N, CA, C and O atoms as a GROMACS GRO file, in nm:
protein
  604
    1MET      N    1   0.087  -0.118   0.000
    1MET     CA    2   0.000   0.000   0.000
    1MET      C    3   0.090   0.123   0.000
    1MET      O    4   0.184   0.132   0.079
    2ASP      N    5   0.062   0.216  -0.088
    2ASP     CA    6   0.134   0.342  -0.089
    2ASP      C    7   0.037   0.456  -0.060
    2ASP      O    8  -0.084   0.435  -0.053
    3ALA      N    9   0.090   0.576  -0.042
    3ALA     CA   10   0.008   0.691  -0.003
    3ALA      C   11  -0.099   0.723  -0.107
    3ALA      O   12  -0.211   0.759  -0.072
    4ALA      N   13  -0.065   0.710  -0.235
    4ALA     CA   14  -0.162   0.740  -0.340
    4ALA      C   15  -0.280   0.642  -0.332
    4ALA      O   16  -0.396   0.683  -0.346
    5SER      N   17  -0.251   0.515  -0.311
    5SER     CA   18  -0.358   0.415  -0.298
    5SER      C   19  -0.444   0.444  -0.175
    5SER      O   20  -0.566   0.429  -0.179
    6LEU      N   21  -0.380   0.484  -0.068
    6LEU     CA   22  -0.454   0.518   0.053
    6LEU      C   23  -0.549   0.634   0.028
    6LEU      O   24  -0.663   0.632   0.075
    7HIS      N   25  -0.504   0.734  -0.045
    7HIS     CA   26  -0.592   0.847  -0.077
    7HIS      C   27  -0.710   0.803  -0.162
    7HIS      O   28  -0.822   0.850  -0.143
    8LEU      N   29  -0.686   0.713  -0.257
    8LEU     CA   30  -0.795   0.664  -0.342
    8LEU      C   31  -0.896   0.585  -0.258
    8LEU      O   32  -1.017   0.597  -0.278
    9ILE      N   33  -0.848   0.505  -0.166
    9ILE     CA   34  -0.938   0.430  -0.078
    9ILE      C   35  -1.017   0.527   0.009
    9ILE      O   36  -1.138   0.511   0.026
   10ALA      N   37  -0.950   0.627   0.063
   10ALA     CA   38  -1.018   0.725   0.147
   10ALA      C   39  -1.127   0.797   0.069
   10ALA      O   40  -1.236   0.820   0.121
   11ARG      N   41  -1.099   0.831  -0.055
   11ARG     CA   42  -1.198   0.898  -0.139
   11ARG      C   43  -1.319   0.807  -0.162
   11ARG      O   44  -1.433   0.853  -0.156
   12ARG      N   45  -1.293   0.680  -0.190
   12ARG     CA   46  -1.402   0.584  -0.213
   12ARG      C   47  -1.484   0.566  -0.085
   12ARG      O   48  -1.607   0.561  -0.091
   13LEU      N   49  -1.417   0.556   0.030
   13LEU     CA   50  -1.488   0.541   0.157
   13LEU      C   51  -1.572   0.664   0.189
   13LEU      O   52  -1.682   0.652   0.242
   14ARG      N   53  -1.520   0.782   0.158
   14ARG     CA   54  -1.598   0.904   0.182
   14ARG      C   55  -1.723   0.904   0.095
   14ARG      O   56  -1.830   0.943   0.140
   15ALA      N   57  -1.710   0.860  -0.030
   15ALA     CA   58  -1.827   0.853  -0.120
   15ALA      C   59  -1.931   0.756  -0.064
   15ALA      O   60  -2.051   0.785  -0.068
   16ILE      N   61  -1.886   0.643  -0.012
   16ILE     CA   62  -1.978   0.546   0.049
   16ILE      C   63  -2.044   0.608   0.171
   16ILE      O   64  -2.165   0.593   0.192
   17ALA      N   65  -1.966   0.678   0.253
   17ALA     CA   66  -2.021   0.742   0.373
   17ALA      C   67  -2.125   0.848   0.336
   17ALA      O   68  -2.227   0.860   0.403
   18PHE      N   69  -2.098   0.924   0.230
   18PHE     CA   70  -2.194   1.026   0.189
   18PHE      C   71  -2.326   0.964   0.145
   18PHE      O   72  -2.432   1.015   0.177
   19VAL      N   73  -2.319   0.853   0.071
   19VAL     CA   74  -2.442   0.785   0.029
   19VAL      C   75  -2.514   0.730   0.151
   19VAL      O   76  -2.636   0.742   0.162
   20ALA      N   77  -2.440   0.668   0.243
   20ALA     CA   78  -2.500   0.609   0.363
   20ALA      C   79  -2.569   0.712   0.450
   20ALA      O   80  -2.672   0.682   0.512
   21THR      N   81  -2.515   0.832   0.457
   21THR     CA   82  -2.573   0.936   0.544
   21THR      C   83  -2.674   1.024   0.472
   21THR      O   84  -2.733   1.114   0.532
   22GLY      N   85  -2.694   1.000   0.344
   22GLY     CA   86  -2.786   1.085   0.269
   22GLY      C   87  -2.724   1.216   0.228
   22GLY      O   88  -2.796   1.308   0.190
   23ASN      N   89  -2.594   1.227   0.236
   23ASN     CA   90  -2.523   1.349   0.197
   23ASN      C   91  -2.501   1.345   0.046
   23ASN      O   92  -2.388   1.340  -0.003
   24THR      N   93  -2.613   1.348  -0.026
   24THR     CA   94  -2.609   1.340  -0.172
   24THR      C   95  -2.704   1.443  -0.231
   24THR      O   96  -2.783   1.505  -0.160
   25GLY      N   97  -2.696   1.460  -0.361
   25GLY     CA   98  -2.788   1.548  -0.432
   25GLY      C   99  -2.784   1.690  -0.379
   25GLY      O  100  -2.677   1.744  -0.351
   26ARG      N  101  -2.901   1.752  -0.366
   26ARG     CA  102  -2.910   1.891  -0.321
   26ARG      C  103  -2.868   1.907  -0.176
   26ARG      O  104  -2.828   2.016  -0.135
   27ARG      N  105  -2.878   1.801  -0.096
   27ARG     CA  106  -2.841   1.809   0.046
   27ARG      C  107  -2.692   1.787   0.069
   27ARG      O  108  -2.647   1.793   0.184
   28ARG      N  109  -2.614   1.762  -0.036
   28ARG     CA  110  -2.474   1.725  -0.022
   28ARG      C  111  -2.390   1.842   0.029
   28ARG      O  112  -2.396   1.953  -0.024
   29ILE      N  113  -2.312   1.814   0.130
   29ILE     CA  114  -2.214   1.909   0.182
   29ILE      C  115  -2.081   1.869   0.120
   29ILE      O  116  -2.041   1.753   0.133
   30PRO      N  117  -2.010   1.960   0.054
   30PRO     CA  118  -1.880   1.925  -0.005
   30PRO      C  119  -1.785   1.868   0.101
   30PRO      O  120  -1.794   1.904   0.218
   31PRO      N  121  -1.694   1.779   0.061
   31PRO     CA  122  -1.605   1.714   0.157
   31PRO      C  123  -1.529   1.810   0.248
   31PRO      O  124  -1.515   1.783   0.367
   32SER      N  125  -1.478   1.920   0.194
   32SER     CA  126  -1.402   2.013   0.278
   32SER      C  127  -1.492   2.077   0.384
   32SER      O  128  -1.451   2.095   0.498
   33GLU      N  129  -1.614   2.112   0.346
   33GLU     CA  130  -1.707   2.171   0.441
   33GLU      C  131  -1.749   2.068   0.547
   33GLU      O  132  -1.758   2.100   0.665
   34TYR      N  133  -1.773   1.948   0.502
   34TYR     CA  134  -1.811   1.841   0.594
   34TYR      C  135  -1.697   1.814   0.692
   34TYR      O  136  -1.720   1.793   0.811
   35ALA      N  137  -1.573   1.815   0.641
   35ALA     CA  138  -1.457   1.792   0.727
   35ALA      C  139  -1.446   1.898   0.836
   35ALA      O  140  -1.416   1.866   0.951
   36VAL      N  141  -1.472   2.024   0.802
   36VAL     CA  142  -1.468   2.132   0.901
   36VAL      C  143  -1.580   2.114   1.003
   36VAL      O  144  -1.557   2.123   1.123
   37LEU      N  145  -1.700   2.088   0.955
   37LEU     CA  146  -1.814   2.069   1.045
   37LEU      C  147  -1.789   1.951   1.139
   37LEU      O  148  -1.814   1.960   1.259
   38GLU      N  149  -1.740   1.842   1.084
   38GLU     CA  150  -1.711   1.724   1.164
   38GLU      C  151  -1.602   1.753   1.266
   38GLU      O  152  -1.613   1.713   1.382
   39ASP      N  153  -1.497   1.822   1.224
   39ASP     CA  154  -1.388   1.853   1.316
   39ASP      C  155  -1.434   1.939   1.431
   39ASP      O  156  -1.398   1.915   1.546
   40VAL      N  157  -1.515   2.040   1.402
   40VAL     CA  158  -1.564   2.129   1.509
   40VAL      C  159  -1.657   2.052   1.603
   40VAL      O  160  -1.657   2.076   1.724
   41ALA      N  161  -1.737   1.959   1.548
   41ALA     CA  162  -1.825   1.879   1.633
   41ALA      C  163  -1.743   1.790   1.726
   41ALA      O  164  -1.781   1.768   1.841
   42LEU      N  165  -1.631   1.740   1.676
   42LEU     CA  166  -1.546   1.654   1.759
   42LEU      C  167  -1.459   1.734   1.855
   42LEU      O  168  -1.418   1.684   1.960
   43HIS      N  169  -1.431   1.860   1.819
   43HIS     CA  170  -1.342   1.944   1.899
   43HIS      C  171  -1.405   2.082   1.920
   43HIS      O  172  -1.360   2.180   1.859
   44PRO      N  173  -1.508   2.092   2.005
   44PRO     CA  174  -1.574   2.221   2.026
   44PRO      C  175  -1.475   2.327   2.079
   44PRO      O  176  -1.375   2.294   2.144
   45ALA      N  177  -1.506   2.450   2.050
   45ALA     CA  178  -1.427   2.566   2.094
   45ALA      C  179  -1.287   2.563   2.035
   45ALA      O  180  -1.190   2.601   2.101
   46SER      N  181  -1.276   2.518   1.912
   46SER     CA  182  -1.148   2.514   1.842
   46SER      C  183  -1.119   2.647   1.775
   46SER      O  184  -1.210   2.720   1.737
   47SER      N  185  -0.992   2.676   1.760
   47SER     CA  186  -0.952   2.794   1.683
   47SER      C  187  -0.945   2.755   1.536
   47SER      O  188  -0.940   2.637   1.502
   48ILE      N  189  -0.945   2.855   1.449
   48ILE     CA  190  -0.931   2.832   1.306
   48ILE      C  191  -0.800   2.758   1.280
   48ILE      O  192  -0.794   2.666   1.198
   49ARG      N  193  -0.696   2.797   1.349
   49ARG     CA  194  -0.565   2.733   1.332
   49ARG      C  195  -0.572   2.585   1.370
   49ARG      O  196  -0.517   2.501   1.298
   50ASP      N  197  -0.638   2.554   1.480
   50ASP     CA  198  -0.651   2.413   1.522
   50ASP      C  199  -0.726   2.332   1.416
   50ASP      O  200  -0.686   2.221   1.382
   51ILE      N  201  -0.835   2.389   1.365
   51ILE     CA  202  -0.915   2.321   1.263
   51ILE      C  203  -0.830   2.298   1.139
   51ILE      O  204  -0.833   2.190   1.080
   52THR      N  205  -0.754   2.400   1.100
   52THR     CA  206  -0.667   2.391   0.983
   52THR      C  207  -0.565   2.279   1.000
   52THR      O  208  -0.542   2.202   0.907
   53GLN      N  209  -0.505   2.271   1.116
   53GLN     CA  210  -0.403   2.168   1.139
   53GLN      C  211  -0.464   2.028   1.136
   53GLN      O  212  -0.404   1.936   1.081
   54ARG      N  213  -0.580   2.011   1.195
   54ARG     CA  214  -0.641   1.878   1.202
   54ARG      C  215  -0.698   1.832   1.068
   54ARG      O  216  -0.694   1.713   1.037
   55THR      N  217  -0.752   1.925   0.989
   55THR     CA  218  -0.817   1.886   0.863
   55THR      C  219  -0.725   1.893   0.743
   55THR      O  220  -0.756   1.837   0.638
   56ALA      N  221  -0.611   1.960   0.757
   56ALA     CA  222  -0.518   1.982   0.646
   56ALA      C  223  -0.584   2.061   0.533
   56ALA      O  224  -0.550   2.043   0.416
   57ILE      N  225  -0.676   2.147   0.569
   57ILE     CA  226  -0.740   2.239   0.474
   57ILE      C  227  -0.678   2.376   0.498
   57ILE      O  228  -0.651   2.413   0.612
   58THR      N  229  -0.657   2.451   0.391
   58THR     CA  230  -0.592   2.581   0.406
   58THR      C  231  -0.670   2.671   0.501
   58THR      O  232  -0.792   2.662   0.511
   59GLN      N  233  -0.597   2.758   0.570
   59GLN     CA  234  -0.659   2.846   0.668
   59GLN      C  235  -0.762   2.938   0.603
   59GLN      O  236  -0.867   2.964   0.661
   60SER      N  237  -0.732   2.986   0.483
   60SER     CA  238  -0.828   3.076   0.418
   60SER      C  239  -0.959   3.004   0.387
   60SER      O  240  -1.066   3.062   0.402
   61LEU      N  241  -0.951   2.878   0.343
   61LEU     CA  242  -1.073   2.803   0.314
   61LEU      C  243  -1.148   2.771   0.443
   61LEU      O  244  -1.271   2.781   0.446
   62VAL      N  245  -1.078   2.732   0.547
   62VAL     CA  246  -1.144   2.706   0.676
   62VAL      C  247  -1.215   2.832   0.723
   62VAL      O  248  -1.329   2.825   0.769
   63SER      N  249  -1.150   2.947   0.712
   63SER     CA  250  -1.212   3.073   0.754
   63SER      C  251  -1.338   3.102   0.674
   63SER      O  252  -1.439   3.146   0.730
   64ARG      N  253  -1.334   3.079   0.542
   64ARG     CA  254  -1.452   3.102   0.458
   64ARG      C  255  -1.565   3.006   0.494
   64ARG      O  256  -1.681   3.045   0.501
   65ILE      N  257  -1.531   2.880   0.518
   65ILE     CA  258  -1.632   2.781   0.554
   65ILE      C  259  -1.695   2.817   0.688
   65ILE      O  260  -1.818   2.811   0.702
   66VAL      N  261  -1.614   2.854   0.785
   66VAL     CA  262  -1.666   2.892   0.917
   66VAL      C  263  -1.756   3.014   0.903
   66VAL      O  264  -1.863   3.018   0.964
   67ALA      N  265  -1.716   3.112   0.825
   67ALA     CA  266  -1.798   3.233   0.807
   67ALA      C  267  -1.932   3.198   0.742
   67ALA      O  268  -2.036   3.247   0.785
   68ARG      N  269  -1.930   3.113   0.640
   68ARG     CA  270  -2.053   3.073   0.572
   68ARG      C  271  -2.145   2.995   0.667
   68ARG      O  272  -2.265   3.021   0.673
   69PHE      N  273  -2.088   2.901   0.742
   69PHE     CA  274  -2.168   2.823   0.835
   69PHE      C  275  -2.218   2.908   0.952
   69PHE      O  276  -2.325   2.881   1.007
   70ARG      N  277  -2.143   3.009   0.989
   70ARG     CA  278  -2.189   3.100   1.095
   70ARG      C  279  -2.311   3.179   1.046
   70ARG      O  280  -2.407   3.199   1.121
   71GLU      N  281  -2.307   3.224   0.920
   71GLU     CA  282  -2.421   3.294   0.861
   71GLU      C  283  -2.544   3.206   0.853
   71GLU      O  284  -2.657   3.254   0.860
   72GLN      N  285  -2.523   3.074   0.838
   72GLN     CA  286  -2.634   2.979   0.829
   72GLN      C  287  -2.674   2.925   0.966
   72GLN      O  288  -2.756   2.834   0.976
   73ASP      N  289  -2.616   2.980   1.071
   73ASP     CA  290  -2.643   2.938   1.210
   73ASP      C  291  -2.611   2.792   1.236
   73ASP      O  292  -2.675   2.727   1.318
   74LEU      N  293  -2.511   2.740   1.165
   74LEU     CA  294  -2.464   2.603   1.190
   74LEU      C  295  -2.349   2.603   1.289
   74LEU      O  296  -2.333   2.510   1.368
   75LEU      N  297  -2.269   2.709   1.284
   75LEU     CA  298  -2.156   2.725   1.375
   75LEU      C  299  -2.167   2.857   1.447
   75LEU      O  300  -2.229   2.952   1.398
   76THR      N  301  -2.108   2.862   1.565
   76THR     CA  302  -2.099   2.989   1.638
   76THR      C  303  -1.952   3.017   1.666
   76THR      O  304  -1.870   2.925   1.676
   77THR      N  305  -1.921   3.144   1.677
   77THR     CA  306  -1.785   3.183   1.711
   77THR      C  307  -1.791   3.279   1.829
   77THR      O  308  -1.887   3.354   1.846
   78GLU      N  309  -1.687   3.275   1.909
   78GLU     CA  310  -1.674   3.368   2.021
   78GLU      C  311  -1.527   3.398   2.041
   78GLU      O  312  -1.442   3.316   2.006
   79PRO      N  313  -1.495   3.514   2.095
   79PRO     CA  314  -1.354   3.547   2.117
   79PRO      C  315  -1.288   3.447   2.211
   79PRO      O  316  -1.350   3.398   2.306
   80ASP      N  317  -1.164   3.417   2.183
   80ASP     CA  318  -1.085   3.330   2.270
   80ASP      C  319  -1.049   3.410   2.395
   80ASP      O  320  -0.984   3.514   2.383
   81PRO      N  321  -1.088   3.365   2.513
   81PRO     CA  322  -1.059   3.442   2.635
   81PRO      C  323  -0.909   3.453   2.663
   81PRO      O  324  -0.866   3.543   2.735
   82ASP      N  325  -0.830   3.362   2.607
   82ASP     CA  326  -0.686   3.366   2.629
   82ASP      C  327  -0.611   3.450   2.527
   82ASP      O  328  -0.497   3.491   2.552
   83ASP      N  329  -0.673   3.476   2.412
   83ASP     CA  330  -0.608   3.552   2.306
   83ASP      C  331  -0.718   3.620   2.224
   83ASP      O  332  -0.783   3.556   2.142
   84ALA      N  333  -0.737   3.747   2.244
   84ALA     CA  334  -0.846   3.822   2.181
   84ALA      C  335  -0.835   3.826   2.029
   84ALA      O  336  -0.933   3.858   1.961
   85ARG      N  337  -0.718   3.794   1.974
   85ARG     CA  338  -0.702   3.794   1.828
   85ARG      C  339  -0.763   3.670   1.764
   85ARG      O  340  -0.786   3.667   1.643
   86ARG      N  341  -0.790   3.568   1.844
   86ARG     CA  342  -0.843   3.441   1.792
   86ARG      C  343  -0.990   3.425   1.829
   86ARG      O  344  -1.039   3.486   1.924
   87VAL      N  345  -1.058   3.341   1.752
   87VAL     CA  346  -1.195   3.305   1.785
   87VAL      C  347  -1.201   3.155   1.809
   87VAL      O  348  -1.119   3.078   1.759
   88ARG      N  349  -1.300   3.116   1.886
   88ARG     CA  350  -1.326   2.974   1.910
   88ARG      C  351  -1.454   2.939   1.835
   88ARG      O  352  -1.552   3.014   1.838
   89VAL      N  353  -1.451   2.826   1.768
   89VAL     CA  354  -1.562   2.785   1.682
   89VAL      C  355  -1.630   2.664   1.746
   89VAL      O  356  -1.564   2.569   1.789
   90THR      N  357  -1.763   2.669   1.750
   90THR     CA  358  -1.842   2.561   1.807
   90THR      C  359  -1.960   2.532   1.714
   90THR      O  360  -2.014   2.623   1.652
   91VAL      N  361  -1.998   2.406   1.706
   91VAL     CA  362  -2.113   2.366   1.624
   91VAL      C  363  -2.238   2.368   1.712
   91VAL      O  364  -2.232   2.331   1.829
   92ASP      N  365  -2.348   2.411   1.654
   92ASP     CA  366  -2.475   2.410   1.725
   92ASP      C  367  -2.509   2.265   1.759
   92ASP      O  368  -2.500   2.178   1.672
   93PRO      N  369  -2.549   2.236   1.884
   93PRO     CA  370  -2.578   2.097   1.922
   93PRO      C  371  -2.683   2.029   1.835
   93PRO      O  372  -2.673   1.909   1.809
   94GLY      N  373  -2.782   2.103   1.790
   94GLY     CA  374  -2.884   2.045   1.703
   94GLY      C  375  -2.827   2.003   1.569
   94GLY      O  376  -2.870   1.902   1.513
   95VAL      N  377  -2.732   2.079   1.518
   95VAL     CA  378  -2.667   2.045   1.392
   95VAL      C  379  -2.585   1.918   1.410
   95VAL      O  380  -2.590   1.828   1.326
   96ALA      N  381  -2.510   1.911   1.518
   96ALA     CA  382  -2.432   1.791   1.544
   96ALA      C  383  -2.522   1.669   1.554
   96ALA      O  384  -2.490   1.562   1.501
   97GLN      N  385  -2.635   1.685   1.620
   97GLN     CA  386  -2.730   1.576   1.633
   97GLN      C  387  -2.780   1.531   1.496
   97GLN      O  388  -2.781   1.412   1.466
   98ASP      N  389  -2.822   1.626   1.412
   98ASP     CA  390  -2.877   1.594   1.281
   98ASP      C  391  -2.772   1.539   1.187
   98ASP      O  392  -2.791   1.434   1.125
   99VAL      N  393  -2.661   1.609   1.176
   99VAL     CA  394  -2.561   1.574   1.076
   99VAL      C  395  -2.484   1.448   1.113
   99VAL      O  396  -2.454   1.367   1.026
  100PHE      N  397  -2.453   1.431   1.239
  100PHE     CA  398  -2.366   1.321   1.275
  100PHE      C  399  -2.435   1.205   1.344
  100PHE      O  400  -2.423   1.091   1.299
  101ARG      N  401  -2.507   1.232   1.450
  101ARG     CA  402  -2.563   1.121   1.525
  101ARG      C  403  -2.677   1.054   1.449
  101ARG      O  404  -2.674   0.933   1.428
  102ALA      N  405  -2.778   1.130   1.406
  102ALA     CA  406  -2.893   1.071   1.339
  102ALA      C  407  -2.853   1.010   1.204
  102ALA      O  408  -2.884   0.894   1.176
  103ARG      N  409  -2.784   1.087   1.122
  103ARG     CA  410  -2.745   1.038   0.991
  103ARG      C  411  -2.633   0.936   1.001
  103ARG      O  412  -2.623   0.846   0.918
  104GLY      N  413  -2.549   0.950   1.103
  104GLY     CA  414  -2.433   0.863   1.118
  104GLY      C  415  -2.466   0.722   1.162
  104GLY      O  416  -2.381   0.634   1.150
  105ARG      N  417  -2.585   0.699   1.212
  105ARG     CA  418  -2.621   0.564   1.257
  105ARG      C  419  -2.678   0.479   1.145
  105ARG      O  420  -2.715   0.363   1.168
  106ALA      N  421  -2.688   0.532   1.025
  106ALA     CA  422  -2.742   0.456   0.912
  106ALA      C  423  -2.647   0.342   0.876
  106ALA      O  424  -2.526   0.362   0.869
  107PRO      N  425  -2.701   0.222   0.853
  107PRO     CA  426  -2.615   0.112   0.809
  107PRO      C  427  -2.560   0.141   0.669
  107PRO      O  428  -2.621   0.216   0.592
  108ILE      N  429  -2.447   0.081   0.637
  108ILE     CA  430  -2.384   0.112   0.509
  108ILE      C  431  -2.415   0.011   0.400
  108ILE      O  432  -2.366   0.026   0.287
  109ASP      N  433  -2.493  -0.091   0.429
  109ASP     CA  434  -2.520  -0.197   0.332
  109ASP      C  435  -2.574  -0.144   0.200
  109ASP      O  436  -2.522  -0.178   0.094
  110SER      N  437  -2.676  -0.061   0.205
  110SER     CA  438  -2.734  -0.010   0.080
  110SER      C  439  -2.639   0.086   0.009
  110SER      O  440  -2.637   0.092  -0.114
  111ALA      N  441  -2.559   0.161   0.086
  111ALA     CA  442  -2.460   0.251   0.024
  111ALA      C  443  -2.354   0.170  -0.049
  111ALA      O  444  -2.308   0.210  -0.157
  112LEU      N  445  -2.314   0.057   0.008
  112LEU     CA  446  -2.218  -0.029  -0.060
  112LEU      C  447  -2.276  -0.083  -0.190
  112LEU      O  448  -2.206  -0.092  -0.291
  113ALA      N  449  -2.404  -0.118  -0.189
  113ALA     CA  450  -2.468  -0.168  -0.310
  113ALA      C  451  -2.471  -0.060  -0.418
  113ALA      O  452  -2.455  -0.089  -0.537
  114VAL      N  453  -2.491   0.066  -0.378
  114VAL     CA  454  -2.493   0.177  -0.474
  114VAL      C  455  -2.352   0.206  -0.526
  114VAL      O  456  -2.333   0.220  -0.647
  115GLU      N  457  -2.255   0.214  -0.436
  115GLU     CA  458  -2.119   0.252  -0.474
  115GLU      C  459  -2.036   0.137  -0.531
  115GLU      O  460  -1.941   0.160  -0.605
  116LEU      N  461  -2.071   0.015  -0.495
  116LEU     CA  462  -1.995  -0.102  -0.542
  116LEU      C  463  -2.090  -0.205  -0.604
  116LEU      O  464  -2.094  -0.319  -0.558
  117PRO      N  465  -2.164  -0.166  -0.707
  117PRO     CA  466  -2.266  -0.256  -0.762
  117PRO      C  467  -2.207  -0.383  -0.825
  117PRO      O  468  -2.278  -0.482  -0.842
  118HIS      N  469  -2.080  -0.380  -0.859
  118HIS     CA  470  -2.016  -0.495  -0.922
  118HIS      C  471  -1.985  -0.607  -0.822
  118HIS      O  472  -1.959  -0.721  -0.862
  119LEU      N  473  -1.988  -0.576  -0.692
  119LEU     CA  474  -1.959  -0.677  -0.591
  119LEU      C  475  -2.084  -0.757  -0.555
  119LEU      O  476  -2.190  -0.699  -0.534
  120PRO      N  477  -2.072  -0.888  -0.548
  120PRO     CA  478  -2.185  -0.968  -0.500
  120PRO      C  479  -2.210  -0.940  -0.351
  120PRO      O  480  -2.123  -0.888  -0.282
  121ALA      N  481  -2.328  -0.973  -0.305
  121ALA     CA  482  -2.368  -0.945  -0.167
  121ALA      C  483  -2.269  -1.003  -0.066
  121ALA      O  484  -2.240  -0.939   0.035
  122ALA      N  485  -2.216  -1.121  -0.092
  122ALA     CA  486  -2.121  -1.184   0.002
  122ALA      C  487  -1.993  -1.100   0.014
  122ALA      O  488  -1.938  -1.088   0.123
  123GLN      N  489  -1.947  -1.043  -0.096
  123GLN     CA  490  -1.827  -0.960  -0.091
  123GLN      C  491  -1.855  -0.827  -0.023
  123GLN      O  492  -1.769  -0.774   0.048
  124ARG      N  493  -1.974  -0.772  -0.043
  124ARG     CA  494  -2.009  -0.648   0.028
  124ARG      C  495  -2.015  -0.674   0.178
  124ARG      O  496  -1.973  -0.589   0.257
  125LYS      N  497  -2.066  -0.790   0.217
  125LYS     CA  498  -2.068  -0.826   0.359
  125LYS      C  499  -1.926  -0.836   0.413
  125LYS      O  500  -1.899  -0.795   0.526
  126ARG      N  501  -1.836  -0.890   0.333
  126ARG     CA  502  -1.694  -0.899   0.374
  126ARG      C  503  -1.634  -0.760   0.387
  126ARG      O  504  -1.555  -0.736   0.479
  127VAL      N  505  -1.669  -0.667   0.298
  127VAL     CA  506  -1.621  -0.530   0.308
  127VAL      C  507  -1.663  -0.471   0.442
  127VAL      O  508  -1.583  -0.406   0.510
  128VAL      N  509  -1.789  -0.492   0.482
  128VAL     CA  510  -1.837  -0.442   0.611
  128VAL      C  511  -1.755  -0.503   0.724
  128VAL      O  512  -1.714  -0.431   0.816
  129ALA      N  513  -1.730  -0.633   0.718
  129ALA     CA  514  -1.651  -0.699   0.823
  129ALA      C  515  -1.509  -0.643   0.828
  129ALA      O  516  -1.456  -0.619   0.937
  130LEU      N  517  -1.448  -0.622   0.712
  130LEU     CA  518  -1.313  -0.566   0.708
  130LEU      C  519  -1.310  -0.422   0.761
  130LEU      O  520  -1.217  -0.384   0.832
  131LEU      N  521  -1.412  -0.343   0.726
  131LEU     CA  522  -1.418  -0.206   0.777
  131LEU      C  523  -1.438  -0.205   0.928
  131LEU      O  524  -1.380  -0.122   0.997
  132ASP      N  525  -1.522  -0.296   0.979
  132ASP     CA  526  -1.538  -0.308   1.125
  132ASP      C  527  -1.405  -0.342   1.191
  132ASP      O  528  -1.370  -0.286   1.294
  133GLU      N  529  -1.333  -0.435   1.131
  133GLU     CA  530  -1.202  -0.473   1.185
  133GLU      C  531  -1.105  -0.355   1.181
  133GLU      O  532  -1.034  -0.329   1.278
  134LEU      N  533  -1.102  -0.285   1.068
  134LEU     CA  534  -1.014  -0.169   1.055
  134LEU      C  535  -1.049  -0.062   1.157
  134LEU      O  536  -0.961  -0.003   1.219
  135ALA      N  537  -1.178  -0.038   1.175
  135ALA     CA  538  -1.221   0.062   1.275
  135ALA      C  539  -1.170   0.024   1.414
  135ALA      O  540  -1.127   0.110   1.490
  136GLY      N  541  -1.176  -0.104   1.446
  136GLY     CA  542  -1.124  -0.150   1.575
  136GLY      C  543  -0.974  -0.130   1.586
  136GLY      O  544  -0.923  -0.088   1.690
  137LEU      N  545  -0.904  -0.162   1.479
  137LEU     CA  546  -0.759  -0.145   1.481
  137LEU      C  547  -0.718   0.002   1.491
  137LEU      O  548  -0.619   0.036   1.557
  138LEU      N  549  -0.795   0.088   1.426
  138LEU     CA  550  -0.765   0.231   1.430
  138LEU      C  551  -0.825   0.299   1.552
  138LEU      O  552  -0.800   0.417   1.576
  139ASP      N  553  -0.904   0.225   1.629
  139ASP     CA  554  -0.968   0.274   1.751
  139ASP      C  555  -1.048   0.401   1.724
  139ASP      O  556  -1.032   0.500   1.795
  140THR      N  557  -1.135   0.397   1.622
  140THR     CA  558  -1.213   0.515   1.586
  140THR      C  559  -1.318   0.551   1.689
  140THR      O  560  -1.371   0.662   1.685
  141THR      N  561  -1.351   0.461   1.780
  141THR     CA  562  -1.454   0.493   1.879
  141THR      C  563  -1.411   0.602   1.974
  141THR      O  564  -1.497   0.670   2.031
  142THR      N  565  -1.282   0.621   1.994
  142THR     CA  566  -1.236   0.725   2.086
  142THR      C  567  -1.243   0.864   2.026
  142THR      O  568  -1.234   0.963   2.098
  143THR      N  569  -1.261   0.873   1.894
  143THR     CA  570  -1.269   1.005   1.830
  143THR      C  571  -1.412   1.047   1.802
  143THR      O  572  -1.437   1.153   1.745
  144GLY      N  573  -1.507   0.964   1.843
  144GLY     CA  574  -1.647   1.002   1.824
  144GLY      C  575  -1.709   0.946   1.699
  144GLY      O  576  -1.825   0.974   1.672
  145ASP      N  577  -1.637   0.868   1.620
  145ASP     CA  578  -1.691   0.818   1.496
  145ASP      C  579  -1.811   0.726   1.517
  145ASP      O  580  -1.891   0.708   1.425
  146SER      N  581  -1.824   0.670   1.634
  146SER     CA  582  -1.939   0.584   1.661
  146SER      C  583  -2.049   0.661   1.732
  146SER      O  584  -2.142   0.601   1.785
  147GLY      N  585  -2.038   0.790   1.734
  147GLY     CA  586  -2.142   0.872   1.797
  147GLY      C  587  -2.116   0.900   1.942
  147GLY      O  588  -2.199   0.960   2.009
  148GLY      N  589  -2.000   0.856   1.994
  148GLY     CA  590  -1.974   0.868   2.136
  148GLY      C  591  -1.965   1.011   2.187
  148GLY      O  592  -2.023   1.043   2.290
  149SER      N  593  -1.893   1.099   2.117
  149SER     CA  594  -1.872   1.232   2.172
  149SER      C  595  -1.929   1.343   2.086
  149SER      O  596  -1.909   1.461   2.118
  150ILE      N  597  -1.998   1.311   1.981
  150ILE     CA  598  -2.055   1.415   1.896
  150ILE      C  599  -2.196   1.443   1.938
  150ILE      O  600  -2.275   1.351   1.961
  151GLY      N  601  -2.228   1.570   1.948
  151GLY     CA  602  -2.365   1.610   1.977
  151GLY      C  603  -2.384   1.616   2.121
  151GLY      O  604  -2.494   1.648   2.167
   0.00000   0.00000   0.00000
């Protein structure tokens, strides 16, 4: 496995996740915006710099996304009490509930059928088992991916 292959797998997994959560069509949030929203939900009261470092998205784009989401009442910002030049960004709890917890509990079986129609049902079931194993190895439950700390 090389880095390029890993990126391709990550892109495919994100597409499957978007289908599974209903993040498609007119309701689709672009990946960079979703990454910012997800990061803020996992790390409330984050600075723009912190979000930039964790998401690897440019600071200017993170700032634009935060400003747009603030206008849409999805995110709130407040001055950092330790440094007045910085702001802390937080996601509205209702947004976290809707975007992550409610949508995030959807099973991925039908999304796999949509995104991987060439695979027989038995192989799609194996993909789910392998992803479950990978999630355990990567310990994704501690970051809130299973709904533990979001919302």
